[in-house]
N, C-alpha and C positions, 0 to 999 in steps of 0.2 A: 335787603340782601338774599340772596338766594340759598336755600337750604343746601347741605350736602348732596341730599338724594336728587334734588332738582337739577343740580349741576351735573351730576352723574348720568341723569336721563338725557339732559340736552346732548351730552356728550355722545352718548350712544345713537340719537337720532341724527346728528351731524356725520357720524361714522357710516350709519346705514346709507344715508344719501350718498356719501361719497362712495361707497360700493356699488351703488346704481350707477352712478355717473361715470365710473371707469375707474438836595435841592438847591433845588439848584444852588445848594451852598458847599462851596470848596472848603473842606477843612483846613484850619490855619496851618500854613506852611505847605498844604499838600502840592499845590501846583504853582508854577511861576506865576506872578500877578497878571503878565499879558494874557495867560491863559485863561486863569479864573475869573477875569473881568467880563462880565456879559455885555455883549455887543448890544447897543441900543436897539430893540424891537421896534417894527413899524408893521402896522395892520394893511393888508391887501385887501383889494375891494371885495373878494368872495369870502371875507371874514377870517381868512388864514392869517395868523401872524407869522410874521417873516423874522429870521435872526434868532439869535440866542443860543444857548449852550444846553444839550440834553446830558445830565449826568445818568448814566447807566452801571449796572454791575456786570461783571463776567466773572463766573466761578466754574471750575477752577481756572487759573491762569493757562491759557493756550500754549503748545508747544510751538507752534507756528500760526501764521495768520491767512495762509493760502488752503481754505478748507477742503478743497478736492485733492491735496497732496497731505496736509497735516491733518489727518481725520480725526475730529473731535467736536462734540457738541458746543462747547466754548469757541473753538475756531470759526464754526459757522455763523455763530451769534454776531461777530464781529465782521467776518468776511462777506458775509451777504450785503453789507452796506458799501463795500469796497469794489466787489465784482458784480457785473451783471452777467445774467445767462442767455443763452440763445432766446428762452421764452422765461415768463413767470407764470404764476398761476393764481386764479380767482378764488373766492371763498368755496366755490364747487370744485376746486382742483381741476380747472379747465385751463389749457394752456393758453396765455394771452402774450402778445408782442413784447419782446424787450430789445436784445441786440438783432433779433431776426424779426422783421416787419411782417412777414408772410411765409407761408410755406405750403407745399402739397406733397401728397403721397401718390405713388403710381397705384393702379388698380390691383396689381400683383404684389403690392407690398416691397417690391424690390429696390424701390429708390424713395428717398425723401430730400425734397429740395427746399432749401432755405434761402430767402432773399433778405439779404443783411440790411441793416439800417446805415446810410451813407453819412458822413460827415463826424463818425464817432472816433473820439481818440482816447490812447491810453493816456494815464495821468502824467507819463513824462512827454506827451505831445506827440509821439508816434501815431500814425493812422492805425486805427482798427481794420484788420482786412479778413478776408476768407482764409489767407495762410495761417493765421493765428488760430483759426477753428480747427483746420484740417491738421495742423502740427499737435495741438492741445489732444485731440481725440485720440490720434493714432499713438502719442508718446506718453501723456498722462493719463488720460481717462483709461485706454485700454491696458497700459503697461504697468502703471503704479497704483492705481486707486483699487481698493479691496473689492469693491462691487463692479467696477468699470468693465472687466473682462467678461463678466456674466451678463451684464446689463447690454453690453454692445458685441456680444459673441457672434451675431449675425452680420455684423457690419464687415465687409470685406475689404472696401477701400473709400477713400473721401476724394471727391474731385472738386477742383475749384477753377471752373471755366472763367471766371473773373474775379475781381477783387471782392464783388459784393454777391457771390453765388456759392453755396456749398451744397454738394450733392453727396449724400450718403448712399452707398451701393450696399444692398442686403443680399443674404441667400433666400430671403423670404420674409412675410411679414413677422414684426417684432413689436408686439403691443407693449411691452416693458419699456421702451424708449419713450414713449410719450408720457411716462410719468417722472423721468429723470433729467429732464432738459433744464432744470434751473441752475443758477449759476455757481452753487456750492456743490453740487454732484456732477455734472458734466462741466468740469472746470476748463474756463477758456483763459489761458494765461497768455503774456506776450511772448511770441515766439522769438523775437530779436533779443530777449533777455534770458531765455531758456534754452534755446538750441544749443546742442553740444554739451550740455551739462546734465548732470543726474537731477532729475527734479525733485528727488527726495532732500538733497542735500544743497540745494541752490539757494544762494545768500538772499535772493529776493523773497523767500518764504516768511522772512522776519522784517522786511520793510517793502510791503506787496505795492506793486503797480497795477492798478485795475482799470476798468472801464465805467465804474458804478458811480453813485452820487456824491460819495464823499473820498478825499485822499487820505492816504495815510501820513500822519505828521510825526508821531513819537510813540515809542514804547519805552517806558521806563519800567525795567522787570520788578516785580513784586508791588508795583505802585499804580500805574495806569498806562492806557492806552488812548492816543488822541487822534481822532480823524477829523478832517477839516473839509469844509464845502469844497465841492468840485465846481469852479466858476465855468468850466467848459462841457458840463454835463449836457448830454444830448437831448434830454428831456427840458425843453425851456422853462425857467422859473423854478426848478427843482435843483438842490433839495429846499426845503423850507428853513432848517437849521443851519447855523453857521458852523458848529459843530458838535462832534458827540465825545464825550469822555468817558470811557469805561474803567471804572474804579476796580481794583482787586482788594476785595475785603474778605479775607479768609476765614473769619469768624461768622457763623450763621447768626448769633446774637447780635453781632455788630450790623450785619446786613438788615436785621428786623428794626433795629434803631434807626439806622439810615433811611428806611423806607418810611418809618413813621414821621421823622423829622424833616423829609422831603430832602434830605441829601442826596438821594438818589431818586429818580422817577422812572426807572425801567429796569427790572431785574428778571432774567430768565433762569433756567438751569434749576429749578426748585430752590430758590434763594435762601429761604427760611427753614427751620426746623420743621418737620411735620406736625409736630405739636404745637406750633405757632401758628398754623394756617387759619385754624377757624377765628383766633382773636383778631389776627391783621384783616381777615375777610370781613369783619365787622366795623373796620375803620371806614367812617363815610369819604375819607381823602384817597383812598386806594381801590383798585379793581384787581380781583382775582380772576385770572383767566385759566380754565382748564381745557380749553379747545386748542389752544395754538400750537400743540405739539402732537395732533392726531395724525398728520402726515408721518412724522418720524416714528411714531408707535412703539414706544420703547419696551423691550423684553428683558427681564432680570434672569440671569441664568448661572448655573454651576459647572465649570468645565473641567475636565481630566486632562492631563498631559499624556497623550497616548505614546509618547517616546518612555514612559514608564511601563516596565512589564507587567508591574501591579495590575494596572488600568486596563490592559489588554484582556483580562478576564471579565467578562459580562457580568458574572456573578458578583464582583466587587462593584462594579456600577450600579447593578441593581440594588445592592445593600445600601449604598449612598444614598441612592432615591427613595427607599424605604425609610430611611432614619431621619430625614429631614422633613419638618412639619411647615408644609407651605403655607396651610391657613394660618398658622401661628405667626408667621412671617408677615402676610398681610395685614392681620388684624393688630397684632401686638407691636411689631416694629415699625410698620408704615402706617398706624392709626389709620387703616382703612383705606388709604390712599393708593390701594394695589387690589388687583384681582389674581386669585390662583391662576397659573398658567396651564392649560391643558395640552399645549402644543406649541411647536416653534413658531406657529402662524397665530397673531391675534384672534381671539375668538370673535371681535367685532366685525372682522373682515370676513363676512358669511359667504363672499362669492369663492373664498379659498380656503376658509378653515373647514376642516373634517371633523365631524362631530362622533363621538363615541370611541374616541382613540384608546387604545390600552394606557391605564394610569397605574402609577405606583403609589398606592395609599400608604400614609404614614402608619408604619408598624415596625417597632423596633424588635419585635420578636422576629418577623421576617428577615429583618437586615442581619441579626444575630445567626440565623440558621444558614444564610447565603455565605456569610463570612466563614462559618464553620466548613461548610461544603468547600469554599475555596481554599481550604488548608490555612485560613489565617485564624489560628487557635489563641485564646487568651494567654498570656504570658502570666508569671509569677505575681506581676503588678497590674493584671488585668487588661493590659494594653495587647491589642492584636497588630495595631499598625501606626506607624508615625509617619505624618507627613506634614508639607507646609501648604499653607494658602495665601495666596496674593489677594490683598483688597485695596482698591483704588479709594482713596479717602478723600481726594480733592473735591469729588461732587457732593459731599456732605457725610455727617456722621452717621447717618442711617445706614450706609453701607457698612461701615465698622460694627455697629450695633448688629446688622444682620449675619455678618460673619462671627460674632460673638455667639448669637443664639444658635446659628448652625455647629460652632465648636462644642457649645455644652450638650446639643443633641448627640452628635457623633461621638463624645465622650462616652455616654451611656453605653453605646453599643462596642466600646473598646477602642475607638479611633482616637488617638491624640493628634490633634491638628494644631500647629504652630502658626499664628497669624504674623503675617509680614504686610505691614500698612504702609504704602507708598505713594508718593504724589504722581500726578499724571504723567510727567516727562519721563520719570524713573520707571513707572508701570510700563510704559510703551516700550522703553529699552529692554526691560527683563522679560516682557511676555511676547514681543514680536521681532526682537532680535537675537536675544540671547536665548530664548526657549527655556529659561531656567526657573522651573516651577513646578510642582506637583498637582496642584489644584489652584483654582481661581474663580471668584464671583465678580461677575461684571454685567453691564448691559449693553445692546446694541440696539440701533433703531431697526425696526422690520421693514417699515416704509409700507406703502399702499399695496405692492405687489412683491410675493416673496422672492422673486429673482431679484430684487433690488437689495434688499436687507438681510434675507434668511439663509439663502443658498450659500453665501460667503462663508458661513460658519462649518459647513460639511463638505464642501468641494475640494478634494485633494490638491486640484490645480490653483486653488487660492491660499495655498501655503507659501507666502511671499515675505521671506526674511526681509525686515527692516519696514514693511507696510504695517502701519497701524489697522486695527478692526478687521484683520483678515482671519484667516483659519490658524490661530495659534495653537489650539489643541494638537495639531497634527493627525487629526482624524482623517482615515484615508479608507475607503470602502468601494471598491469597484461597482457594486450594485447602486450605491449612492450616487457615485459620477454618472452611472447611465442615467439615472432618474433625472439628475439636475440638468445633464446635457439635453434630456429630452424637453425640460421646461424651457430651456434655451431655444431650442430648434423648432419646437411645435407651434405653428400659427394657428391651429384650429383651437378656439377657446375652450371647447368642452374635453377635447383630448388633452389639451394642455393642463386642464384642472386635474384631471386623473393622474398625472405625472406629480402634480403638487400634492395630492392626496396620498400618493405613494412615498414621496419624500416625508410627510408626517409620521406615517405609519412607521418607516424604518427608524426614524429619529426615536420614537417611542419605544420600539421593541429592541433596539439595539443600544438603548441608553447612549446615544452619541453625545448627550449632553442632558443635563437635568433642566428643564425649563421650569422655573420657579413661579414668577409674577409677571403679570402685564402691568407695568407702572402707569400711575395716573400722573403725569407731570404736569406743572402747573407754573405759573410766573405771577408777579405783580407789577403794576404800574399805576401812576399819579393819574387821578381823573382829570388833571390839567393836562394831559398829553393826548393830543388829537391826532387823527390821521394816519392811525396804525392800520396795516393791513390786516383786518380782522379774518379769522378764518382758521383752517387746520395748519397753516404755516407760519403763523404770526410771529414766531420766534425765531424763524429762519428766513424772514423776509427783510428785505431792504428798509431803510428808516427815511427814505427820500420824499415820503408824503408826510412825514410826522411834522408837529408844530406845538408849541406850548402856548397854554393861555396864560395870561398876565395873573 
């Protein structure tokens, strides 16, 4: 077994390389017998065993199963096997053919032409064509996706000269596009089922029709999601498995037991308590993977609701930043499975990260003075300010413990913080539709380019009511907008980098958000599970190639 240090080092090496390159036992009564029964497996000539059922875990339960619309990590884990993208990515994060067989970009960067695979069908039998791509990019990706408007900002039109050719017209080179063409980011949905509807509320979001290796079969809320083999999949002979059953096991202890007993063989989203990781990693029947999340690159942060007058005073925001011990969060709450964040951009993305940024060191004394200067004096009970704080607990109790840890620290400087712990669906509604909160701690995926996952937090044009993972804080700064739009429009790599550095500087000096931690996500899977697409997108990749040893 690798030590924690060696796992950490190999993670760093992989990310630096990326920067350079650009049990199966159903619980009694859990499932209908027809589903729970394993189909007899037979070995293919190449040693791959065909058939069988993979039992996986998805936590928390997603709000929908079309990940480019119902934006959340658990939605991506399921959706990636239902939907294919224009391209997929290899272990070095280089684009590889999927729905697009080939592509070329003009020398001036003003057009990208994709040649689509012929004979691909949606799961309902309708042919997949360029019309689906055009409609999806213009109506889903650019309009409703929290990152899409930024990622595709330079795309002015989408042309479809025939059923199998798509031409993106751009104002100039857009390097970011080559990092976002996978199926759950640049989401391609069936036009014949979505045209004329609001994509955010379309009923097919919970019973999806895709082009991927597995078809949606059923979703029993609070229990399981079943995907079945797509017999008409364009990649002949795939998938290897007959079905995937994603179980919802809300208790981290139960997930640990399920992994150890082989009740589940694939578990993403930090499936067990951080305190259990070392013990499970020593289990000879399990594999701990800390690399499969390196493309998402999760950042944990503390946000203010700028609609509240109190938080429009920078001294108050600075005081919060000084009052929170980020190193304690990393070491005590996360058991070392996190690094202190020095920026909104992960430090391992060396081609974008700006070193020596202004930091707000842990100093309750500075916090007290700033609050005094802002006119928030202690009352007779010692309290200066009472606020609420939203915590999303579906991803694990560690987020509740983090909120409790910060609550204790803020209390010491006279801030009473009431914790409101919500499941994913309730949190999405309260944060992104109602904007009913004072403060919140949550994580977003930064992704390999800041334009994908970072700028959405600070761009005023990304305040999109009803859209998850958008700018819920309501932060709006004309200077920040100018910088972010420079990142979107600048085609020169070095000039664009200067804009990215300016963004990081302004986030820190304006305390637009408190960047707390770079999270080291992990997943576990059975050693009998073969054919996974290893690399920095393992847990966001299709299970088309996966198979189970006997």
